LUMBA-964145 format. One record per residue (C-alpha): x, y, z; residue number from 1. Coordinates in steps of 0.2 Angstrom, whole numbers. Layout:
px, py, pz, k
X, Y, Z, NUM .
...
***
This chain:
px, py, pz, k
-166, 222, -49, 1 .
-156, 223, -33, 2 .
-172, 220, -23, 3 .
-176, 205, -34, 4 .
-159, 197, -30, 5 .
-159, 203, -12, 6 .
-175, 193, -9, 7 .
-167, 176, -7, 8 .
-151, 182, 1, 9 .
-146, 171, 16, 10 .
-147, 179, 33, 11 .
-131, 189, 35, 12 .
-134, 192, 53, 13 .
-125, 175, 57, 14 .
-110, 168, 48, 15 .
-115, 152, 39, 16 .
-107, 136, 44, 17 .
-103, 127, 28, 18 .
-108, 108, 29, 19 .
-92, 98, 30, 20 .
-87, 80, 28, 21 .
-82, 72, 45, 22 .
-64, 70, 48, 23 .
-57, 52, 48, 24 .
-39, 52, 56, 25 .
-30, 35, 54, 26 .
-16, 31, 66, 27 .
-2, 19, 66, 28 .
0, 6, 81, 29 .
12, 18, 89, 30 .
-1, 32, 89, 31 .
7, 43, 75, 32 .
-4, 50, 62, 33 .
-4, 41, 45, 34 .
-17, 51, 36, 35 .
-32, 62, 38, 36 .
-48, 62, 27, 37 .
-63, 73, 26, 38 .
-64, 92, 28, 39 .
-49, 97, 39, 40 .
-48, 113, 48, 41 .
-33, 120, 57, 42 .
-31, 132, 71, 43 .
-39, 149, 67, 44 .
-25, 162, 66, 45 .
-27, 180, 64, 46 .
-20, 187, 48, 47 .
-9, 199, 57, 48 .
0, 184, 66, 49 .
4, 175, 50, 50 .
21, 178, 41, 51 .
20, 193, 30, 52 .
26, 183, 15, 53 .
11, 172, 16, 54 .
-2, 186, 17, 55 .
7, 196, 3, 56 .
8, 180, -8, 57 .
-11, 178, -7, 58 .
-14, 197, -10, 59 .
-2, 198, -25, 60 .
-10, 184, -34, 61 .
-28, 185, -29, 62 .
-33, 203, -26, 63 .
-19, 216, -27, 64 .
-30, 231, -23, 65 .
-38, 222, -8, 66 .
-34, 236, 4, 67 .
-41, 250, -7, 68 .
-57, 243, -14, 69 .
-74, 243, -6, 70 .
-78, 224, -9, 71 .
-79, 225, -28, 72 .
-64, 230, -39, 73 .
-70, 239, -54, 74 .
-52, 240, -62, 75 .
-50, 221, -59, 76 .
-67, 218, -67, 77 .
-63, 229, -82, 78 .
-46, 220, -84, 79 .
-53, 203, -83, 80 .
-67, 207, -96, 81 .
-54, 214, -108, 82 .
-43, 198, -106, 83 .
-58, 186, -108, 84 .
-64, 196, -123, 85 .
-47, 194, -131, 86 .
-46, 176, -127, 87 .
-64, 172, -133, 88 .
-67, 163, -117, 89 .
-67, 165, -98, 90 .
-48, 164, -93, 91 .
-48, 177, -79, 92 .
-60, 181, -65, 93 .
-63, 198, -57, 94 .
-68, 192, -40, 95 .
-60, 200, -25, 96 .
-55, 191, -9, 97 .
-71, 199, -1, 98 .
-82, 192, -15, 99 .
-73, 174, -13, 100 .
-76, 175, 6, 101 .
-95, 180, 3, 102 .
-97, 165, -9, 103 .
-88, 153, 3, 104 .
-98, 159, 18, 105 .
-116, 161, 11, 106 .
-118, 155, -6, 107 .
-118, 139, -17, 108 .
-105, 137, -30, 109 .
-117, 140, -44, 110 .
-109, 151, -58, 111 .
-124, 161, -63, 112 .
-127, 180, -66, 113 .
-139, 180, -51, 114 .
-126, 172, -40, 115 .
-113, 184, -45, 116 .
-124, 199, -41, 117 .
-128, 192, -24, 118 .
-110, 189, -22, 119 .
-106, 207, -25, 120 .
-120, 213, -14, 121 .
-114, 202, 1, 122 .
-96, 208, -2, 123 .
-101, 226, 0, 124 .
-110, 222, 16, 125 .
-95, 212, 23, 126 .
-84, 227, 19, 127 .
-96, 239, 29, 128 .
-98, 227, 43, 129 .
-80, 221, 46, 130 .
-62, 227, 45, 131 .
-50, 222, 31, 132 .
-40, 212, 44, 133 .
-56, 202, 49, 134 .
-61, 199, 31, 135 .
-43, 193, 27, 136 .
-42, 182, 43, 137 .
-59, 174, 39, 138 .
-54, 171, 21, 139 .
-37, 163, 25, 140 .
-45, 152, 38, 141 .
-59, 146, 27, 142 .
-52, 144, 9, 143 .
-50, 127, 2, 144 .
-32, 122, -2, 145 .
-33, 104, -7, 146 .
-31, 87, 1, 147 .
-47, 90, 11, 148 .
-39, 105, 20, 149 .
-48, 121, 24, 150 .
-37, 136, 29, 151 .
-19, 140, 28, 152 .
-15, 131, 44, 153 .
-22, 115, 40, 154 .
-14, 115, 23, 155 .
3, 120, 30, 156 .
2, 105, 42, 157 .
-4, 93, 29, 158 .
9, 98, 15, 159 .
24, 104, 26, 160 .
21, 96, 43, 161 .
22, 113, 51, 162 .
9, 127, 57, 163 .
6, 141, 45, 164 .
15, 153, 57, 165 .
31, 145, 52, 166 .
31, 144, 33, 167 .
45, 151, 23, 168 .
44, 161, 7, 169 .
45, 145, -4, 170 .
31, 137, 6, 171 .
21, 153, 6, 172 .
21, 154, -13, 173 .
16, 136, -14, 174 .
1, 138, -3, 175 .
-4, 154, -12, 176 .
-2, 145, -29, 177 .
-15, 132, -23, 178 .
-29, 144, -23, 179 .
-30, 144, -42, 180 .
-32, 124, -43, 181 .
-29, 115, -27, 182 .
-28, 97, -35, 183 .
-18, 102, -50, 184 .
-5, 111, -40, 185 .
-4, 100, -25, 186 .
14, 98, -19, 187 .
11, 80, -14, 188 .
4, 73, -30, 189 .
10, 86, -43, 190 .
27, 93, -36, 191 .
33, 99, -53, 192 .
17, 109, -57, 193 .
17, 115, -39, 194 .
34, 122, -41, 195 .
30, 130, -57, 196 .
15, 138, -50, 197 .
25, 144, -35, 198 .
37, 153, -47, 199 .
22, 162, -55, 200 .
17, 168, -37, 201 .
35, 174, -33, 202 .
35, 184, -49, 203 .
18, 192, -44, 204 .
25, 196, -27, 205 .
40, 205, -35, 206 .
29, 215, -47, 207 .
19, 220, -32, 208 .
34, 226, -23, 209 .
33, 213, -9, 210 .
50, 205, -12, 211 .
65, 208, -22, 212 .
77, 198, -33, 213 .
88, 196, -18, 214 .
75, 188, -8, 215 .
72, 175, -22, 216 .
91, 172, -23, 217 .
91, 169, -4, 218 .
76, 157, -5, 219 .
84, 147, -19, 220 .
100, 145, -10, 221 .
91, 137, 5, 222 .
88, 119, 5, 223 .
70, 114, -1, 224 .
57, 108, 11, 225 .
57, 89, 12, 226 .
41, 82, 5, 227 .
30, 76, 18, 228 .
25, 62, 7, 229 .
38, 58, -7, 230 .
34, 48, -22, 231 .
33, 30, -18, 232 .
27, 32, 0, 233 .
15, 18, 3, 234 .
6, 25, 18, 235 .
-8, 31, 8, 236 .
-12, 14, 1, 237 .
-14, 7, 19, 238 .
-24, 22, 25, 239 .
-36, 22, 10, 240 .
-39, 4, 13, 241 .
-43, 7, 31, 242 .
-53, 23, 28, 243 .
-64, 13, 16, 244 .
-69, 1, 30, 245 .
-74, 14, 43, 246 .
-92, 15, 38, 247 .
-94, -4, 39, 248 .
-89, -3, 57, 249 .
-99, 12, 63, 250 .
-111, 16, 49, 251 .
-111, 30, 36, 252 .
-117, 43, 47, 253 .
-104, 48, 60, 254 .
-94, 63, 66, 255 .
-76, 65, 67, 256 .
-67, 49, 71, 257 .
-50, 42, 75, 258 .
-45, 25, 69, 259 .
-32, 15, 78, 260 .
-23, 2, 67, 261 .
-10, -12, 67, 262 .
3, -3, 56, 263 .
21, -5, 62, 264 .
29, 11, 56, 265 .
47, 3, 56, 266 .
41, -12, 46, 267 .
31, 0, 34, 268 .
46, 10, 31, 269 .
57, -6, 28, 270 .
43, -12, 15, 271 .
43, 4, 6, 272 .
62, 5, 5, 273 .
65, -13, 0, 274 .
52, -13, -14, 275 .
57, 4, -21, 276 .
75, -1, -22, 277 .
71, -15, -33, 278 .
58, -6, -44, 279 .
70, 9, -47, 280 .
85, -3, -49, 281 .
85, -20, -55, 282 .
67, -20, -59, 283 .
70, -7, -73, 284 .
80, -18, -84, 285 .
69, -32, -80, 286 .
54, -22, -87, 287 .
45, -22, -70, 288 .
34, -7, -67, 289 .
24, -12, -52, 290 .
25, -21, -36, 291 .
16, -24, -19, 292 .
21, -30, -2, 293 .
11, -35, 13, 294 .
16, -41, 30, 295 .
5, -49, 43, 296 .
7, -55, 61, 297 .
2, -73, 65, 298 .
-15, -67, 71, 299 .
-19, -58, 54, 300 .
-14, -41, 59, 301 .
-8, -31, 44, 302 .
9, -23, 50, 303 .
14, -16, 33, 304 .
6, -14, 16, 305 .
13, -6, 0, 306 .
0, -6, -14, 307 .
11, 0, -29, 308 .
27, 9, -35, 309 .
20, 27, -33, 310 .
4, 32, -25, 311 .
5, 49, -33, 312 .
5, 41, -50, 313 .
-8, 28, -46, 314 .
-20, 26, -31, 315 .
-25, 8, -37, 316 .
-20, -4, -23, 317 .
-11, -19, -30, 318 .
-11, -27, -13, 319 .
-29, -27, -10, 320 .
-38, -24, -26, 321 .
-28, -32, -40, 322 .
-33, -50, -45, 323 .
-18, -59, -52, 324 .
-13, -77, -56, 325 .
-2, -83, -41, 326 .
6, -97, -51, 327 .
15, -110, -40, 328 .
12, -99, -25, 329 .
-5, -108, -24, 330 .
3, -126, -24, 331 .
4, -127, -5, 332 .
-15, -129, -5, 333 .
-14, -144, -17, 334 .
0, -152, -7, 335 .
-10, -149, 10, 336 .
-25, -158, 2, 337 .
-14, -172, -3, 338 .
-7, -174, 15, 339 .
-25, -173, 22, 340 .
-29, -187, 9, 341 .
-16, -199, 18, 342 .
-1, -195, 8, 343 .
16, -190, 16, 344 .
31, -180, 10, 345 .
39, -196, 5, 346 .
25, -201, -6, 347 .
30, -203, -24, 348 .
21, -193, -37, 349 .
25, -194, -56, 350 .
34, -181, -65, 351 .
29, -185, -83, 352 .
22, -176, -98, 353 .
4, -170, -96, 354 .
-7, -167, -111, 355 .
-26, -164, -111, 356 .
-33, -159, -128, 357 .
-23, -144, -133, 358 .
-16, -141, -115, 359 .
2, -146, -113, 360 .
9, -138, -98, 361 .
28, -139, -95, 362 .
41, -137, -81, 363 .
53, -122, -79, 364 .
67, -134, -80, 365 .
67, -145, -96, 366 .
65, -163, -95, 367 .
55, -175, -83, 368 .
62, -184, -68, 369 .
50, -198, -66, 370 .
43, -203, -49, 371 .
49, -191, -35, 372 .
44, -187, -17, 373 .
31, -174, -14, 374 .
44, -165, -4, 375 .
55, -163, -20, 376 .
40, -159, -31, 377 .
35, -144, -20, 378 .
53, -138, -17, 379 .
57, -138, -35, 380 .
40, -132, -40, 381 .
37, -146, -53, 382 .
21, -142, -63, 383 .
18, -159, -71, 384 .
20, -167, -54, 385 .
8, -155, -46, 386 .
-5, -159, -60, 387 .
-3, -177, -57, 388 .
-5, -175, -38, 389 .
-21, -164, -41, 390 .
-28, -179, -52, 391 .
-26, -191, -37, 392 .
-32, -179, -24, 393 .
-47, -171, -34, 394 .
-51, -153, -37, 395 .
-64, -151, -25, 396 .
-54, -155, -9, 397 .
-41, -143, -15, 398 .
-54, -129, -17, 399 .
-61, -134, 0, 400 .
-43, -132, 8, 401 .
-41, -115, 0, 402 .
-58, -109, 6, 403 .
-55, -115, 23, 404 .
-39, -105, 24, 405 .
-48, -89, 18, 406 .
-47, -88, -1, 407 .
-63, -81, -6, 408 .
-60, -77, -25, 409 .
-67, -88, -38, 410 .
-57, -104, -42, 411 .
-58, -115, -57, 412 .
-64, -133, -57, 413 .
-51, -140, -68, 414 .
-33, -146, -67, 415 .
-25, -129, -71, 416 .
-30, -125, -53, 417 .
-14, -134, -48, 418 .
-4, -121, -57, 419 .
-12, -106, -49, 420 .
-22, -100, -64, 421 .
-36, -94, -53, 422 .
-33, -75, -48, 423 .
-32, -69, -30, 424 .
-26, -54, -22, 425 .
-9, -53, -13, 426 .
-18, -49, 4, 427 .
-30, -64, 2, 428 .
-15, -76, -2, 429 .
-5, -69, 13, 430 .
-20, -72, 24, 431 .
-21, -90, 19, 432 .
-2, -93, 22, 433 .
-4, -86, 40, 434 .
-12, -102, 45, 435 .
4, -111, 41, 436 .
13, -99, 53, 437 .
1, -99, 68, 438 .
-2, -117, 71, 439 .
-16, -120, 58, 440 .
-28, -106, 63, 441 .
-37, -98, 48, 442 .
-38, -79, 50, 443 .
-45, -64, 41, 444 .
-32, -50, 38, 445 .
-37, -35, 48, 446 .
-30, -18, 52, 447 .
-43, -8, 63, 448 .
-41, -11, 81, 449 .
-53, 2, 87, 450 .
-62, 18, 82, 451 .
-66, 33, 94, 452 .
-74, 50, 92, 453 .
-65, 66, 97, 454 .
-72, 65, 114, 455 .
-63, 48, 117, 456 .
-79, 38, 116, 457 .
-76, 20, 109, 458 .
-87, 17, 94, 459 .
-79, 0, 89, 460 .
-67, -11, 98, 461 .
-59, -27, 90, 462 .
-61, -41, 102, 463 .
-52, -58, 101, 464 .
-39, -63, 89, 465 .
-50, -72, 77, 466 .
-48, -90, 70, 467 .
-47, -98, 87, 468 .
-51, -115, 80, 469 .
-37, -124, 70, 470 .
-42, -129, 53, 471 .
-26, -139, 49, 472 .
-21, -155, 59, 473 .
-5, -151, 68, 474 .
4, -167, 61, 475 .
-1, -162, 43, 476 .
4, -144, 46, 477 .
21, -150, 53, 478 .
24, -160, 37, 479 .
18, -146, 26, 480 .
30, -134, 34, 481 .
45, -145, 32, 482 .
41, -146, 14, 483 .
39, -127, 13, 484 .
55, -126, 23, 485 .
64, -136, 9, 486 .
58, -123, -4, 487 .
69, -110, 5, 488 .
83, -122, 10, 489 .
87, -130, -7, 490 .
72, -127, -19, 491 .
66, -112, -29, 492 .
66, -100, -15, 493 .
85, -101, -10, 494 .
86, -82, -12, 495 .
75, -80, 3, 496 .
84, -90, 16, 497 .
86, -81, 32, 498 .
96, -83, 48, 499 .
82, -92, 56, 500 .
68, -105, 51, 501 .
59, -98, 36, 502 .
47, -107, 24, 503 .
38, -101, 8, 504 .
34, -104, -10, 505 .
38, -95, -26, 506 .
26, -92, -40, 507 .
27, -87, -58, 508 .
13, -85, -70, 509 .
13, -89, -88, 510 .
25, -79, -99, 511 .
32, -70, -83, 512 .
17, -59, -81, 513 .
17, -61, -62, 514 .
31, -66, -50, 515 .
27, -70, -32, 516 .
36, -75, -16, 517 .
25, -80, -1, 518 .
34, -84, 15, 519 .
33, -85, 34, 520 .
43, -87, 50, 521 .
36, -90, 67, 522 .
34, -71, 69, 523 .
28, -64, 52, 524 .
20, -68, 36, 525 .
25, -58, 21, 526 .
20, -58, 2, 527 .
28, -49, -13, 528 .
21, -47, -30, 529 .
29, -40, -45, 530 .
21, -37, -62, 531 .
14, -24, -74, 532 .
-3, -16, -74, 533 .
-6, -19, -92, 534 .
-1, -37, -90, 535 .
14, -36, -101, 536 .
27, -50, -98, 537 .
42, -45, -88, 538 .
60, -50, -93, 539 .
61, -68, -86, 540 .
57, -62, -69, 541 .
53, -77, -58, 542 .
46, -78, -40, 543 .
63, -85, -34, 544 .
72, -70, -41, 545 .
68, -52, -37, 546 .
52, -56, -26, 547 .
62, -68, -16, 548 .
76, -55, -14, 549 .
64, -41, -9, 550 .
56, -53, 4, 551 .
73, -58, 11, 552 .
79, -40, 13, 553 .
62, -35, 21, 554 .
61, -49, 33, 555 .
79, -46, 39, 556 .
73, -28, 43, 557 .
57, -34, 51, 558 .
66, -47, 62, 559 .
79, -36, 69, 560 .
81, -39, 87, 561 .
70, -54, 88, 562 .
76, -71, 93, 563 .
75, -85, 81, 564 .
60, -97, 84, 565 .
55, -113, 76, 566 .
40, -114, 64, 567 .
24, -123, 71, 568 .
27, -142, 72, 569 .
46, -141, 68, 570 .
51, -140, 86, 571 .
48, -158, 89, 572 .
62, -170, 93, 573 .
72, -177, 79, 574 .
72, -195, 74, 575 .
81, -208, 85, 576 .
100, -206, 82, 577 .
106, -220, 71, 578 .
89, -223, 64, 579 .
90, -226, 45, 580 .
80, -216, 32, 581 .
79, -219, 13, 582 .
81, -203, 3, 583 .
77, -203, -16, 584 .
90, -198, -29, 585 .
97, -180, -27, 586 .
85, -177, -12, 587 .
94, -170, 3, 588 .
87, -177, 20, 589 .
77, -165, 31, 590 .
86, -162, 47, 591 .
76, -162, 63, 592 .
73, -143, 62, 593 .
74, -142, 44, 594 .
91, -136, 43, 595 .
101, -142, 28, 596 .
118, -135, 30, 597 .
126, -150, 22, 598 .
115, -151, 6, 599 .
129, -148, -7, 600 .
140, -161, 1, 601 .
126, -174, 2, 602 .
121, -171, -16, 603 .
140, -174, -22, 604 .
140, -189, -11, 605 .
124, -196, -19, 606 .
131, -193, -36, 607 .
147, -202, -32, 608 .
138, -217, -25, 609 .
127, -218, -40, 610 .
142, -218, -52, 611 .
150, -232, -42, 612 .
135, -243, -39, 613 .
122, -238, -52, 614 .
110, -235, -37, 615 .
102, -218, -33, 616 .
97, -224, -16, 617 .
108, -220, -1, 618 .
105, -224, 17, 619 .
109, -211, 30, 620 .
110, -211, 48, 621 .
109, -196, 60, 622 .
124, -192, 70, 623 .
123, -191, 89, 624 .
117, -174, 94, 625 .
119, -166, 111, 626 .
***
C-alpha cells in the first residue's frame, strides 16, 4: 500500500515552490502604501529569532507534542478520532505541524485518504531530513494567515504594522488564532471574533505551561494594539477600485506590480472623518445607514474616495458601483442646455402646476410662484419650473449635454429627466461637475498615474491631463456658474457656503431615499451621497441638510492653506458702476464675483418697496468700487 501511494509522490529532492498570485501594491500620491493584494510574503525569519510567545502560541494550539513526535502524532490522532466519534462528525484534526508543512510544500489541498497517507509519508521524510527548528521555520514562514499573507512576518506587518520579531503576547495569540480559520478570525474584519479566538489560544498556552495567569494580567493591563484599519476606514474602497483596473492597463498576466495613484492622504482622512461623524451622529436619528464621498481635482484626479460606512461590514462601493437617483443634482444639465439654446439667467420660466396623465410632480415648498428667472428656479430647486424648462429645451439636448460631460448611465427620454430620476453613480456625477470647475473641459475621473514592476520598469504611464478640448462655451459656463453660486449663497445649498467662491447643487430623490450635494471650488470638486442600501426612506433628509454640511466641513479641511480663487468665468469685471439692472421679486442681485453679503437686507428692502408701491420690481445700482 505504501508503495502504491509513494508512486506519484512529488520529487522531495527539491522544495516545491507553490504557485502564487502576483502582488499588487497600491500607493498614495505621497508614496505611502494604501493596500497590498495577491499572495504576500514577508521576510524569512528563523524560528529561533522569533519572540518565544509567538512560537509557543503556535505549538500550544497546533501541535503540543511537536518536539517529541517523529512527524506523526499517534496520541493526537487517537484523541482526534475519539472526539470526532463522539461528535458524529469531523470537528478535530490530528495533523502535526510537520504534516501541515508537507501538505503546503508538496501536495494539493484535496481531503482524501490517499492524500492523508502521502502527507504522513512526507512528514516522516521531512523529520528525517531536517531539524525541528528548520521544519518550524519553514512552517511559520509559509503558512497562510489571511488577507493574502503567507508567513507570520507578512501577517504581522499587515495586521499590526510591525515585523513579527516585535509582536507582543496579545498579538502573538491573535496570529496563532488565525491558523484555525484566517478569514473568520481576521482582526481587521472580525475584531471581536479575533479577540475571542486569541483568548482560546492564551488558555492553551497556560495549560501547556508557556505562560502564567500573571502574564495574562500584565497583557490585559497594557493598552491594546491600535487597529491598522479601524471600522469605517475607506482606504480599501479606493484601493479595491484601483486594483480592479490594473489588468485593463497592463493585461491579466503580470508579475508583482506597484501602482501609483492620485489619493491625497490628508484629504482621504478628512473625508473619512467628516462622513463618519455624521453617520454615527446625526445620521442615526435621521435613519441614514450609508454614505459616500468623492473628491476630484479639476483634471479629474480622484483625491479622496469613501465608498460606505464600514468596509468591514460591506465591501460594496457606493461611490463607484451604486446607481442612485440624483434628484435635483442633475438639474445643472437641464439649465446648461437652456443656456446653450439661447436663454439667460434672467429668462423667465413658469413655476406652475404640471400634470401629465397620473404624474403630478410637486415642489419641496408648497405653492407656485408663477414666472421666475432661471437663476431663482435653480437656486431654489423648483421642480415644476425645471420641467417647464425641459419642455422648452427638449429632452435630447439635455441628454446630449450630460453625455458630453461624461454621464454614461442610461437616461430616460421623458420629462422626469428634469427631476433626476435616471440613476447615476456618485463618481460619474462628480466627473460631470468637474467641467464646471476647470473651464468647461470634460474629464474622466482617474486614479492611476503609473504602474511599475518590482525592478522599477514602467509598465504604464498616464500622459496628458485629458479633456483638453472645452465642451462648454466660456460665456455659457460663466453664466451657469453664477447660477450655481446662487444655490450656495442664498438657495437650497446655504449650509455649504465657504470662505471662498463655492458653487453646487442639492439633490433629493422621491420620499427622501437619496440625498446629494455636489459642489466645487476653483481647486476641488466633491460630491456627497446619503441613503440606505435597501432603499428605505430617510427621515426627511435633503441634500441641503446633512450632505451639504458634510461637504462644507470636508471642503474646509481640503482647502486648508490654499488661497481663495474665483470660479471659471467669475473673475470678469463687474458691470459699469451706476448701470441699472432689474431684479425680479425676492431675487437678490448677483454681485460681480457672486458675493451676496447683503441678501437679507435686499430682501427686506424689496418687501418694503412692494408694500408701499404694490410693485415687486426694484431698480438697483452698483456702488462705486475701488
